[in-house]
N, C-alpha and C positions, 0 to 999 in steps of 0.2 A: 563822682564823689559819693561816698557812702553816706547813709543816713545814720547819724550818731544818735544816742538815746536822748539827746537834748533837742528841744524845739527852738533853741536860741538861733536867731538869724544874724548873719554878719552885719556889722554896722559901718565898717570902713572897707575900702578896697583891699583885697588880698593879693596873692601872687600864686603862680603855678610855674613849675619847671619840669620839663620832661628830658630824660637823659638815658644813655645806654647803661646797662649794669656793669659799670667799671669803677673801681675804687677811686680813680682820679677825680670823680665827680663829687665826692664827699665834701671836699673843701668848698666847692662852688655852692653846695647846699647850705653849709654853715654860713658863708658870707651873705647869701641871699636872706637868710633868717636874721642875721645881724643887721643888715640894711633895713629890713622891715621894722624891727623893733626900734631902731633909732629914728627912722622916718616918721613912725607913728607915736613918737615920744614916750616910749616905754623902755628906757635904758636899764631899768632894774631887772628886766627879763632877758637882756641880751646874752649874757654868758651861759645862763642855764638853758635858754632856748637853743643856742648854738650847740652846746654839749649834747642835749637830748636828740636834736636833729641829726647830729653826727652818728649817734648810736643807732637810731632808727633807720637811717639810710644805709649804714654799713650792714645792718641785719638784712635789709631788703636785697642789697647787692650780693651778699654772701648766699642768701637763699637762691637767688637766680643763678649764680655761678655753680653752686653745688648741684642744682637740678637741671643744668644745661638750658636754662631759659634765657633767650636773647631778646625778649620783648622789653621795651623801655620801661623805666620806673618813672613815676610822677610824684612830685612833692607839691602839696598845696598848703598855703597858709591863709588863715582867715581870722580877722579881728572881730570879736564879739563884744557885746555890751560890758561895761564895768571893767575894761582893760583885760579881758580874757583873750588869750591867743591860742588858737588850735592849729596843729600841724597834722596833715594826713600824708602818709607815704604809701603809695600803691605799687605793688609788683605782681607779676603774673605767675610767680612760683607757687607750687602747691604747699599746703601746710599753713599753720598759724604760729606766730611767735609765742614763746612761753617764757615766763619768769623762772629763772634758775637761781639757786643760792650757791654760788661758786665758793670753793674753798679759798683760803688766803693764798694758796700757791697756784691756783688755776690761772692759765694764760687767757682764757676766753670765758664768755658767759655772763659778763657783768652789765651789758647794755640794757637788757630788759629789766634787770634788777634796779639799775639806776633810774630808769624811766618810772618804774612802779613806785619807787621810794620818793622821787623828787617832783613828779608831775601831780597836778591837782586831780586829774582824771586821765584815764587811758583806756583803750579798747581796740578790738579788731572787728572789722565789718567784712562780711562776705557777700553783700548784696549789691556790689558795684557792677558796672558793665564789664563783661568779659571774665576771663579766668583770674584766679589769684585772690588777693585780699588787700584791704586798706587798713593799715594800722594808724591809729591816731593818738595824740596826747594833747592835753590842754594845760596851759599855765595861766595863773591869775595874777594880774599886775596890781600895783599899788594904786589906790584911788586918792588923788590929791585934791 
Protein backbone atom coordinates (compact mmCIF):
# COMPACT_ATOMS: atom_id res chain seq x y z
CA UNK A 1 0.00 0.00 0.00
CA UNK A 2 1.37 3.41 -0.83
CA UNK A 3 1.85 6.22 1.61
CA UNK A 4 -0.72 8.90 0.93
CA UNK A 5 -0.08 12.50 1.96
CA UNK A 6 -2.38 12.04 4.93
CA UNK A 7 -1.27 10.67 8.27
CA UNK A 8 -4.84 9.48 8.92
CA UNK A 9 -4.99 5.88 10.08
CA UNK A 10 -7.82 3.49 9.21
CA UNK A 11 -10.44 3.15 11.95
CA UNK A 12 -12.48 0.20 10.61
CA UNK A 13 -11.55 -2.96 8.76
CA UNK A 14 -11.08 -2.50 5.05
CA UNK A 15 -10.81 -4.92 2.18
CA UNK A 16 -8.38 -6.02 -0.50
CA UNK A 17 -9.03 -7.79 -3.78
CA UNK A 18 -6.39 -9.00 -6.25
CA UNK A 19 -7.40 -9.97 -9.78
CA UNK A 20 -5.97 -10.41 -13.30
CA UNK A 21 -6.04 -7.39 -15.66
CA UNK A 22 -9.26 -8.39 -17.38
CA UNK A 23 -12.33 -6.13 -17.79
CA UNK A 24 -14.64 -8.83 -16.43
CA UNK A 25 -13.34 -7.95 -12.93
CA UNK A 26 -14.64 -4.35 -12.95
CA UNK A 27 -18.10 -5.48 -11.86
CA UNK A 28 -16.65 -7.47 -8.95
CA UNK A 29 -14.71 -4.39 -7.81
CA UNK A 30 -17.85 -2.23 -7.95
CA UNK A 31 -19.85 -4.80 -5.97
CA UNK A 32 -17.08 -5.14 -3.37
CA UNK A 33 -17.12 -1.37 -2.82
CA UNK A 34 -20.93 -1.32 -2.65
CA UNK A 35 -20.85 -4.07 -0.04
CA UNK A 36 -18.28 -2.18 2.03
CA UNK A 37 -20.22 1.11 2.01
CA UNK A 38 -23.41 -0.65 3.06
CA UNK A 39 -21.70 -2.84 5.68
CA UNK A 40 -20.12 0.18 7.33
CA UNK A 41 -23.34 2.21 7.19
CA UNK A 42 -22.39 4.81 4.59
CA UNK A 43 -25.11 4.35 1.94
CA UNK A 44 -24.65 7.98 0.87
CA UNK A 45 -21.27 6.97 -0.62
CA UNK A 46 -22.42 3.78 -2.35
CA UNK A 47 -23.14 4.87 -5.91
CA UNK A 48 -20.36 7.47 -6.14
CA UNK A 49 -17.79 5.05 -4.69
CA UNK A 50 -18.92 2.33 -7.13
CA UNK A 51 -18.73 4.69 -10.12
CA UNK A 52 -15.26 6.03 -9.29
CA UNK A 53 -13.98 2.54 -8.49
CA UNK A 54 -15.22 1.37 -11.87
CA UNK A 55 -13.35 4.21 -13.58
CA UNK A 56 -10.12 3.67 -11.61
CA UNK A 57 -10.06 -0.11 -12.12
CA UNK A 58 -10.90 0.26 -15.82
CA UNK A 59 -7.95 2.65 -16.18
CA UNK A 60 -5.62 0.17 -14.45
CA UNK A 61 -6.85 -2.74 -16.59
CA UNK A 62 -6.47 -0.67 -19.78
CA UNK A 63 -2.94 0.41 -18.81
CA UNK A 64 -1.98 -3.23 -18.25
CA UNK A 65 -3.55 -4.44 -21.48
CA UNK A 66 -1.94 -1.68 -23.58
CA UNK A 67 1.48 -2.31 -22.03
CA UNK A 68 1.33 -6.12 -22.10
CA UNK A 69 1.44 -6.28 -18.31
CA UNK A 70 -0.01 -9.55 -17.03
CA UNK A 71 0.70 -8.94 -13.33
CA UNK A 72 -2.38 -8.78 -11.10
CA UNK A 73 -4.13 -5.59 -10.07
CA UNK A 74 -5.00 -4.97 -6.43
CA UNK A 75 -7.78 -2.78 -5.09
CA UNK A 76 -7.86 -1.89 -1.40
CA UNK A 77 -10.46 0.03 0.53
CA UNK A 78 -9.93 1.63 3.91
CA UNK A 79 -12.29 3.44 6.26
CA UNK A 80 -10.83 6.51 7.91
CA UNK A 81 -12.18 8.70 10.74
CA UNK A 82 -15.22 10.90 10.16
CA UNK A 83 -16.71 8.65 7.48
CA UNK A 84 -13.87 9.05 4.97
CA UNK A 85 -13.43 6.16 2.53
CA UNK A 86 -10.21 5.74 0.56
CA UNK A 87 -9.75 3.37 -2.40
CA UNK A 88 -6.31 2.40 -3.75
CA UNK A 89 -5.89 0.68 -7.13
CA UNK A 90 -2.41 -0.73 -7.81
CA UNK A 91 -1.19 -1.98 -11.18
CA UNK A 92 2.27 -2.82 -12.49
CA UNK A 93 1.96 -0.95 -15.81
CA UNK A 94 4.31 1.98 -16.47
CA UNK A 95 3.10 5.56 -16.47
CA UNK A 96 0.70 7.49 -14.27
CA UNK A 97 -2.94 8.35 -14.87
CA UNK A 98 -3.61 11.90 -16.04
CA UNK A 99 -6.73 14.03 -15.96
CA UNK A 100 -7.94 14.88 -19.47
CA UNK A 101 -10.66 17.27 -20.52
CA UNK A 102 -12.42 15.24 -23.22
CA UNK A 103 -14.60 16.86 -25.83
CA UNK A 104 -18.34 16.27 -25.80
CA UNK A 105 -17.91 13.83 -28.69
CA UNK A 106 -15.01 11.81 -27.28
CA UNK A 107 -15.62 8.12 -26.55
CA UNK A 108 -12.84 7.87 -23.94
CA UNK A 109 -10.98 9.91 -21.36
CA UNK A 110 -13.69 10.76 -18.84
CA UNK A 111 -12.65 8.45 -15.98
CA UNK A 112 -9.90 10.54 -14.43
CA UNK A 113 -11.91 13.71 -15.09
CA UNK A 114 -14.84 12.26 -13.11
CA UNK A 115 -12.56 11.24 -10.26
CA UNK A 116 -10.88 14.66 -10.17
CA UNK A 117 -14.25 16.42 -10.11
CA UNK A 118 -16.16 14.15 -7.71
CA UNK A 119 -13.63 12.80 -5.18
CA UNK A 120 -12.63 14.86 -2.15
CA UNK A 121 -8.96 14.02 -2.84
CA UNK A 122 -7.00 11.84 -5.24
CA UNK A 123 -3.41 11.11 -6.14
CA UNK A 124 -0.84 8.69 -7.45
CA UNK A 125 1.84 6.94 -5.39
CA UNK A 126 5.00 5.48 -6.88
CA UNK A 127 6.56 4.31 -3.60
CA UNK A 128 4.80 0.96 -3.29
CA UNK A 129 6.44 -2.43 -3.52
CA UNK A 130 7.42 -3.50 -7.01
CA UNK A 131 6.80 -1.85 -10.37
CA UNK A 132 3.88 0.34 -11.27
CA UNK A 133 1.82 2.72 -9.23
CA UNK A 134 -1.10 3.04 -6.87
CA UNK A 135 -3.81 5.49 -7.73
CA UNK A 136 -6.07 6.49 -4.86
CA UNK A 137 -9.13 8.59 -4.28
CA UNK A 138 -10.98 9.56 -1.15
CA UNK A 139 -14.65 10.23 -0.47
CA UNK A 140 -16.07 11.91 2.60
CA UNK A 141 -19.28 10.59 4.10
CA UNK A 142 -22.00 12.34 5.94
CA UNK A 143 -21.58 12.64 9.69
CA UNK A 144 -24.78 11.88 11.54
